[in-house]
Backbone as numpy.savetxt, mean C-alpha at the origin, in Angstrom:
# Nx Ny Nz CAx CAy CAz Cx Cy Cz
-10.21 -10.32 -16.05 -11.14 -9.17 -16.08 -10.21 -7.87 -16.05
-10.44 -6.98 -17.02 -9.58 -5.77 -16.94 -10.37 -4.61 -16.42
-9.64 -3.67 -15.67 -10.33 -2.62 -15.07 -10.61 -1.50 -16.03
-11.64 -0.80 -15.81 -11.99 0.44 -16.56 -10.88 1.44 -16.73
-10.47 1.77 -17.94 -9.47 2.70 -18.16 -10.20 4.05 -18.35
-9.62 5.07 -17.66 -10.20 6.46 -17.79 -9.29 7.33 -18.64
-9.75 7.57 -19.86 -8.90 8.35 -20.85 -8.72 9.72 -20.26
-7.58 10.25 -20.58 -7.15 11.62 -20.17 -6.44 11.66 -18.93
-6.24 12.79 -18.41 -5.38 13.02 -17.22 -6.14 13.35 -16.03
-5.78 12.58 -14.92 -6.41 12.80 -13.65 -5.32 13.08 -12.56
-5.92 13.59 -11.47 -5.03 13.87 -10.30 -5.87 13.48 -9.05
-5.25 13.63 -7.87 -5.93 13.34 -6.66 -6.13 14.70 -5.81
-7.29 14.83 -5.36 -7.55 16.04 -4.53 -7.76 15.55 -3.15
-6.96 15.79 -2.16 -7.08 15.26 -0.86 -6.45 16.19 0.08
-7.19 16.63 1.10 -6.86 17.66 2.00 -6.34 17.16 3.38
-6.18 15.92 3.58 -5.83 15.37 4.88 -4.54 14.43 4.78
-3.88 14.21 5.84 -2.74 13.31 5.80 -3.17 11.87 5.46
-2.16 11.19 5.05 -2.48 9.70 4.56 -1.18 9.03 5.06
-1.28 7.74 5.23 -0.19 6.82 5.61 -0.04 5.89 4.47
1.20 5.92 3.93 1.62 4.93 2.82 2.54 3.84 3.56
2.11 2.67 3.40 2.77 1.56 4.06 3.25 0.61 2.95
4.53 0.30 2.99 5.11 -0.63 1.88 5.50 -1.83 2.78
5.11 -3.01 2.21 5.41 -4.29 2.93 5.70 -5.34 1.87
6.77 -6.25 2.25 6.91 -7.26 1.30 7.88 -8.38 1.82
8.18 -9.26 0.81 9.06 -10.37 1.30 10.14 -10.50 0.13
11.18 -11.09 0.52 12.22 -11.47 -0.45 12.72 -12.92 -0.18
12.48 -13.66 -1.25 12.92 -15.17 -1.09 14.51 -15.14 -1.40
15.17 -15.50 -0.40 16.69 -15.60 -0.52 17.16 -16.90 -0.96
16.48 -17.97 -0.69 16.77 -19.31 -1.10 15.58 -20.01 -1.50
15.48 -20.13 -2.89 14.35 -20.76 -3.46 14.02 -22.22 -3.06
15.21 -22.92 -2.78 15.00 -24.27 -2.42 14.57 -24.47 -0.91
14.42 -23.47 -0.16 14.00 -23.48 1.21 12.50 -23.22 1.15
11.74 -23.93 0.54 10.20 -23.72 0.42 9.62 -23.72 1.75
10.09 -24.69 2.64 9.54 -24.82 3.96 9.63 -23.69 4.74
10.55 -22.73 4.36 10.75 -21.43 5.22 9.97 -20.25 4.62
9.99 -20.16 3.23 9.32 -19.02 2.71 7.90 -19.23 2.39
7.36 -20.52 2.26 6.04 -20.68 1.93 5.05 -20.17 3.07
5.48 -20.49 4.39 4.56 -19.95 5.43 4.48 -18.35 5.40
5.57 -17.82 5.21 5.52 -16.32 5.01 4.60 -15.85 3.84
4.73 -16.50 2.74 4.00 -16.07 1.55 2.42 -16.33 1.79
2.04 -17.36 2.47 0.66 -17.65 2.71 0.01 -16.95 3.90
0.88 -16.23 4.77 0.33 -15.53 5.93 -0.42 -14.19 5.45
-0.11 -13.63 4.33 -0.63 -12.45 3.86 -2.08 -12.42 3.47
-2.49 -13.46 2.61 -3.86 -13.43 2.17 -4.91 -13.29 3.15
-4.97 -14.01 4.35 -5.99 -13.77 5.29 -6.06 -12.40 5.66
-4.93 -11.64 5.88 -4.93 -10.19 6.27 -5.49 -9.41 5.26
-5.02 -9.68 4.00 -5.48 -8.79 2.87 -7.12 -8.99 2.73
-7.52 -10.18 2.91 -9.04 -10.30 2.82 -9.69 -9.69 3.99
-9.18 -9.68 5.10 -9.74 -8.91 6.17 -9.78 -7.34 5.97
-8.65 -6.92 5.43 -8.61 -5.46 5.21 -9.57 -4.89 4.18
-9.78 -5.90 3.08 -10.70 -5.38 1.98 -12.15 -5.53 2.52
-12.43 -6.57 3.39 -13.80 -6.72 3.82 -14.15 -5.88 5.07
-13.17 -5.28 5.78 -13.48 -4.54 6.94 -12.85 -3.05 6.78
-13.49 -2.24 6.01 -13.03 -1.00 5.73 -12.84 -0.05 7.00
-13.52 -0.39 7.97 -13.49 0.39 9.21 -12.08 0.30 9.88
-11.35 -0.70 9.47 -9.96 -0.85 10.01 -9.05 0.27 9.49
-9.35 0.92 8.50 -8.65 2.06 8.03 -7.84 1.97 6.79
-7.57 0.65 6.28 -6.80 0.52 4.99 -7.74 0.92 3.92
-7.38 1.91 3.12 -8.14 2.52 2.04 -7.91 1.67 0.77
-6.89 1.19 0.51 -6.57 0.62 -0.81 -5.17 -0.08 -0.71
-4.89 -0.94 -1.69 -3.51 -1.50 -1.86 -3.33 -1.83 -3.21
-1.94 -1.97 -3.54 -1.55 -2.47 -4.83 -0.50 -3.54 -4.57
-0.41 -4.57 -5.44 0.55 -5.65 -5.22 1.45 -5.80 -6.42
2.67 -6.08 -6.13 3.73 -6.27 -7.26 4.49 -7.55 -6.92
4.74 -8.31 -7.89 5.53 -9.54 -7.67 6.61 -9.60 -8.72
7.74 -9.72 -8.16 9.08 -9.79 -8.93 9.59 -11.15 -8.83
10.83 -11.34 -9.33 11.43 -12.67 -9.45 11.69 -13.25 -8.05
12.14 -12.42 -7.08 12.40 -12.90 -5.75 11.69 -12.24 -4.71
11.14 -10.98 -5.13 10.56 -10.06 -4.06 9.14 -9.66 -4.39
8.33 -9.66 -3.29 6.95 -9.17 -3.39 7.05 -7.76 -2.76
6.05 -6.88 -3.24 5.88 -5.64 -2.70 4.45 -5.32 -2.78
3.92 -4.80 -1.62 2.68 -4.28 -1.46 2.70 -2.89 -0.99
1.93 -2.00 -1.71 1.80 -0.70 -1.24 0.29 -0.44 -0.65
0.24 -0.07 0.60 -1.10 0.06 1.28 -1.13 1.54 1.56
-2.43 2.04 1.43 -2.74 3.35 1.73 -3.70 3.41 2.92
-3.31 3.95 4.13 -4.20 3.96 5.35 -4.61 5.29 5.69
-5.73 5.25 6.24 -6.37 6.57 6.65 -5.62 7.28 7.65
-4.93 6.49 8.60 -4.17 7.23 9.66 -2.99 6.28 10.32
-2.11 6.89 10.95 -1.11 6.20 11.67 -1.75 5.29 12.70
-2.71 5.85 13.40 -3.34 5.13 14.47 -4.08 3.91 13.92
-4.71 3.92 12.78 -5.33 2.80 12.28 -4.34 1.71 11.96
-3.15 2.07 11.24 -2.15 1.20 10.93 -1.54 0.47 12.20
-1.30 1.19 13.14 -0.70 0.78 14.46 -1.76 -0.24 15.16
-2.99 0.18 15.19 -3.99 -0.67 15.77 -4.04 -2.01 15.05
-3.93 -2.00 13.68 -4.02 -3.27 12.99 -2.77 -4.16 13.26
-1.64 -3.46 13.42 -0.48 -4.23 13.84 -0.59 -4.96 15.15
-1.52 -4.54 15.98 -1.53 -5.05 17.34 -2.85 -6.11 17.26
-3.53 -6.15 16.12 -4.71 -7.09 16.00 -4.46 -8.45 15.92
-5.41 -9.27 16.07 -5.18 -10.75 16.20 -4.66 -11.28 15.04
-5.14 -11.04 13.82 -4.58 -11.73 12.59 -3.08 -11.48 12.45
-2.70 -10.13 12.56 -1.36 -9.75 12.40 -0.49 -10.34 13.46
-0.98 -10.31 14.66 -0.05 -10.91 15.72 0.21 -12.42 15.64
-0.90 -13.07 15.09 -0.59 -14.49 14.78 0.29 -14.70 13.70
0.16 -13.93 12.61 1.09 -14.05 11.53 2.57 -13.77 12.05
2.74 -12.75 12.91 4.01 -12.36 13.35 4.65 -13.43 14.31
3.86 -14.08 15.05 4.28 -15.12 15.99 4.68 -16.32 15.25
3.92 -16.75 14.13 4.15 -17.78 13.24 5.50 -17.56 12.57
5.70 -16.31 12.08 6.91 -15.92 11.41 8.11 -16.19 12.31
8.06 -15.66 13.50 9.17 -15.81 14.45 9.39 -17.23 14.82
8.51 -18.13 14.88 8.57 -19.44 15.26 9.16 -20.31 14.11
8.61 -20.09 12.84 8.97 -20.93 11.66 10.27 -20.52 10.99
10.44 -19.05 11.02 11.60 -18.47 10.26 12.61 -17.87 11.22
12.24 -17.06 12.06 13.14 -16.26 13.03 14.21 -15.60 12.14
15.44 -15.87 12.53 16.60 -15.21 11.93 17.12 -16.10 10.81
16.48 -17.01 10.26 16.98 -17.82 9.19 16.97 -16.91 7.90
18.05 -17.17 7.13 18.23 -16.24 6.03 17.55 -16.70 4.75
16.68 -17.76 4.77 15.99 -18.17 3.54 15.02 -17.22 2.95
14.44 -16.47 3.91 13.47 -15.55 3.48 13.50 -14.20 4.29
13.31 -13.17 3.68 13.31 -11.84 4.30 12.00 -11.07 4.24
11.74 -10.29 5.25 10.48 -9.41 5.20 10.91 -8.05 5.42
10.08 -7.05 4.96 10.46 -5.64 5.20 9.14 -4.83 5.14
9.22 -3.70 5.83 8.19 -2.81 5.67 8.68 -1.35 5.89
7.97 -0.30 5.29 8.35 1.02 5.53 7.07 1.74 5.65
7.11 2.80 6.55 5.86 3.56 6.81 6.10 4.93 6.53
5.25 5.69 5.86 5.33 7.05 5.47 4.19 7.81 5.91
4.21 8.83 6.66 2.97 9.69 6.91 3.13 10.97 6.08
2.20 11.28 5.28 2.31 12.28 4.37 1.18 13.12 4.43
1.63 14.49 4.64 0.59 15.55 4.74 0.18 15.89 3.32
-1.04 16.51 3.20 -1.50 16.67 1.82 -0.70 17.69 1.04
0.07 18.56 1.60 0.97 19.31 0.80 2.36 18.81 0.46
2.47 17.41 0.63 3.74 16.79 0.41 3.65 15.81 -0.65
2.53 15.72 -1.37 2.42 14.83 -2.50 1.58 15.40 -3.62
1.89 14.91 -4.75 1.08 15.22 -5.96 1.03 13.90 -6.81
-0.02 13.70 -7.62 -0.09 12.57 -8.47 -0.75 12.90 -9.78
-0.43 12.09 -10.78 -0.96 12.24 -12.18 -1.18 10.89 -12.67
-2.22 10.63 -13.37 -2.61 9.47 -14.02 -3.13 9.72 -15.45
-2.46 9.21 -16.38 -2.86 9.34 -17.73 -3.34 8.00 -18.36
-4.57 7.98 -18.77 -5.15 6.87 -19.54 -5.06 5.50 -18.66
-5.40 5.64 -17.35 -5.18 4.57 -16.42 -6.51 4.27 -15.76
-6.59 2.98 -15.34 -7.71 2.65 -14.38 -7.33 3.34 -13.05
-8.34 3.38 -12.09 -7.95 3.98 -10.74 -6.90 3.18 -10.24
-5.90 3.82 -9.63 -4.65 3.07 -9.25 -4.01 3.95 -8.15
-3.35 3.30 -7.14 -2.49 3.97 -6.22 -3.34 4.89 -5.36
-2.89 6.18 -5.02 -3.53 7.13 -4.36 -4.82 7.44 -4.95
-5.13 7.49 -6.22 -6.40 7.75 -6.82 -7.50 6.63 -6.45
-6.97 5.42 -6.30 -7.91 4.36 -5.94 -8.38 4.51 -4.37
-7.18 4.95 -3.57 -7.41 5.09 -2.19 -8.29 6.34 -1.90
-8.02 7.53 -2.64 -8.52 8.70 -2.18 -9.54 9.32 -3.23
-9.63 8.75 -4.42 -10.54 9.34 -5.41 -9.74 10.21 -6.37
-10.32 10.41 -7.49 -9.49 11.10 -8.59 -10.44 12.17 -9.16
-9.83 13.22 -9.78 -10.61 14.25 -10.42 -9.81 14.61 -11.76
-10.47 15.12 -12.75 -9.80 15.42 -13.96 -8.88 16.58 -13.78
-7.73 16.57 -14.51 -6.75 17.71 -14.40 -7.36 18.86 -15.06
-7.23 20.04 -14.47 -7.65 21.31 -15.08 -6.52 22.40 -15.21
-6.71 23.50 -15.53 -5.68 24.50 -15.70 -5.04 24.76 -14.37
-5.53 24.50 -13.26 -4.90 24.73 -11.98 -4.16 23.58 -11.46
-4.26 22.44 -12.18 -3.59 21.20 -11.74 -2.82 20.49 -12.93
-2.56 21.24 -13.96 -1.90 20.69 -15.13 -0.45 20.45 -15.05
0.21 20.66 -13.99 1.68 20.42 -13.81 1.94 19.99 -12.39
2.96 19.23 -12.14 3.40 18.73 -10.85 3.50 20.00 -9.98
4.20 20.95 -10.38 4.36 22.37 -9.58 3.11 22.81 -9.11
2.12 22.99 -10.11 0.82 23.47 -9.72 0.11 22.67 -8.74
0.18 21.42 -8.91 -0.59 20.58 -7.89 0.03 20.63 -6.56
1.36 20.78 -6.46 2.01 20.83 -5.15 1.70 22.27 -4.49
1.71 23.23 -5.36 1.47 24.60 -4.83 0.13 24.80 -4.42
-0.89 24.17 -5.18 -2.23 24.29 -4.88 -2.46 23.77 -3.45
-1.85 22.59 -3.17 -2.03 21.90 -1.91 -1.27 22.73 -0.73
-0.24 23.41 -1.09 0.35 24.24 -0.01 -0.30 25.53 0.31
-1.15 25.99 -0.63 -1.91 27.23 -0.39 -3.38 26.93 0.10
-3.68 25.67 0.12 -5.14 25.31 0.50 -5.37 25.48 1.93
């Protein structure tokens, strides 16, 4: 199934802070399936929960799969929502299982990065795209004369 493509140029209009959370895994030893498979399979239940329970604060996410590395970009309503989820049952169970099954073994790695972004610290442009990234999380609007360059989009937010 392909997503609807929106011809033209679009941007994001958002006047509140947002949290961008990047999380993923890296398979360091392909042959150690017994080590990386539990890590790989821990994420789907959490993703399902986040999609079905919007009140938890995860607005949207994008997934990317490379040769050895997976990457997920999540957009959260607030830092408090993200931290509360980290202390929730599904995440704590996954973290406990990771430490039990993998620990400091070098067969698989995990990572995450958290960015708290004020509305005057980002801009976005989408050309001939389905809703994606921040636009999927926050909504999009057509580019107009006040938002037709990155500089204008950033300045508009700084003066809002």
